C-alpha positions as a Markdown table, in Angstrom:
| # | Residue | x | y | z |
|---|---|---|---|---|
| 1 | Met | 7.8 | 29.2 | 57.2 |
| 2 | Ala | 9.9 | 26.2 | 58.1 |
| 3 | Ala | 13.4 | 26.0 | 56.9 |
| 4 | Leu | 14.2 | 23.0 | 54.6 |
| 5 | Asn | 16.7 | 20.5 | 55.9 |
| 6 | Asn | 19.7 | 19.5 | 53.8 |
| 7 | Glu | 18.1 | 16.2 | 52.7 |
| 8 | Glu | 15.1 | 18.1 | 51.3 |
| 9 | Val | 17.3 | 20.7 | 49.6 |
| 10 | Leu | 19.4 | 17.9 | 48.1 |
| 11 | Glu | 16.4 | 16.0 | 46.8 |
| 12 | Asn | 15.0 | 19.2 | 45.2 |
| 13 | Leu | 18.3 | 20.0 | 43.5 |
| 14 | Gln | 18.6 | 16.5 | 42.2 |
| 15 | Lys | 15.1 | 16.7 | 40.7 |
| 16 | Gln | 15.9 | 20.0 | 39.1 |
| 17 | Leu | 19.1 | 18.6 | 37.7 |
| 18 | Val | 17.1 | 15.7 | 36.1 |
| 19 | Thr | 14.5 | 18.1 | 34.7 |
| 20 | Asn | 17.2 | 20.4 | 33.3 |
| 21 | Glu | 19.0 | 17.5 | 31.7 |
| 22 | Glu | 15.8 | 16.3 | 30.0 |
| 23 | Thr | 15.1 | 19.9 | 28.8 |
| 24 | Arg | 18.7 | 20.1 | 27.5 |
| 25 | Leu | 18.4 | 16.9 | 25.5 |
| 26 | Lys | 15.1 | 18.0 | 24.0 |
| 27 | Leu | 16.7 | 21.3 | 23.0 |
| 28 | Ile | 19.7 | 19.5 | 21.4 |
| 29 | Gly | 17.3 | 17.3 | 19.5 |
| 30 | Ala | 15.2 | 20.2 | 18.3 |
| 31 | Ile | 18.4 | 22.1 | 17.2 |
| 32 | Asp | 19.7 | 19.0 | 15.4 |
| 33 | Val | 16.4 | 18.5 | 13.5 |
| 34 | Leu | 16.2 | 22.2 | 12.4 |
| 35 | Gln | 19.9 | 22.1 | 11.3 |
| 36 | Gln | 19.1 | 19.0 | 9.2 |
| 37 | Ile | 16.1 | 20.7 | 7.6 |
| 38 | Glu | 18.2 | 23.8 | 6.8 |
| 39 | Glu | 21.0 | 21.7 | 5.3 |
| 40 | Ser | 18.6 | 19.7 | 3.2 |
| 41 | Lys | 17.2 | 23.0 | 1.8 |
| 42 | Val | 20.7 | 24.0 | 0.7 |
| 43 | Glu | 21.3 | 20.6 | -0.9 |
| 44 | Glu | 18.0 | 20.7 | -2.8 |
| 45 | Glu | 18.4 | 24.2 | -4.3 |
| 46 | Pro | 21.0 | 23.2 | -7.0 |
| 47 | Ala | 19.1 | 20.1 | -7.8 |
| 48 | Ala | 16.0 | 22.1 | -8.5 |
| 49 | Ser | 17.7 | 24.0 | -11.3 |
| 50 | Ala | 19.0 | 20.9 | -13.0 |
| 51 | Pro | 16.8 | 19.1 | -15.6 |
| 52 | Glu | 14.9 | 16.1 | -14.3 |
| 53 | Pro | 16.3 | 12.7 | -15.2 |
| 54 | Gly | 14.9 | 11.3 | -18.4 |
| 55 | Thr | 14.2 | 14.8 | -19.9 |
| 56 | Val | 15.8 | 16.6 | -22.8 |
| 57 | Glu | 16.7 | 20.2 | -22.5 |
| 58 | Val | 16.5 | 22.2 | -25.8 |
| 59 | Val | 19.2 | 24.8 | -26.2 |
| 60 | Glu | 19.3 | 27.4 | -29.1 |
| 61 | Asn | 22.2 | 27.2 | -31.4 |
| 62 | Glu | 24.5 | 30.1 | -30.5 |
| 63 | Gly | 26.7 | 29.8 | -33.6 |
| 64 | Gly | 24.0 | 30.6 | -36.1 |
| 65 | Glu | 24.1 | 29.6 | -39.8 |
């Protein structure tokens, strides 16, 4: 097995660095998307219990006559 010279090692390390940076950016993007999805779920939950616009909610009279 032949030993790699410094130029080959340097080239390999630079390629790995680029690949790792691309992977890192993809991971950051995926994390960002998942966080946005989770945040939108939290924001939608209170809206789901509110009446829809244009509707009337009937509430029983609690005072009674």
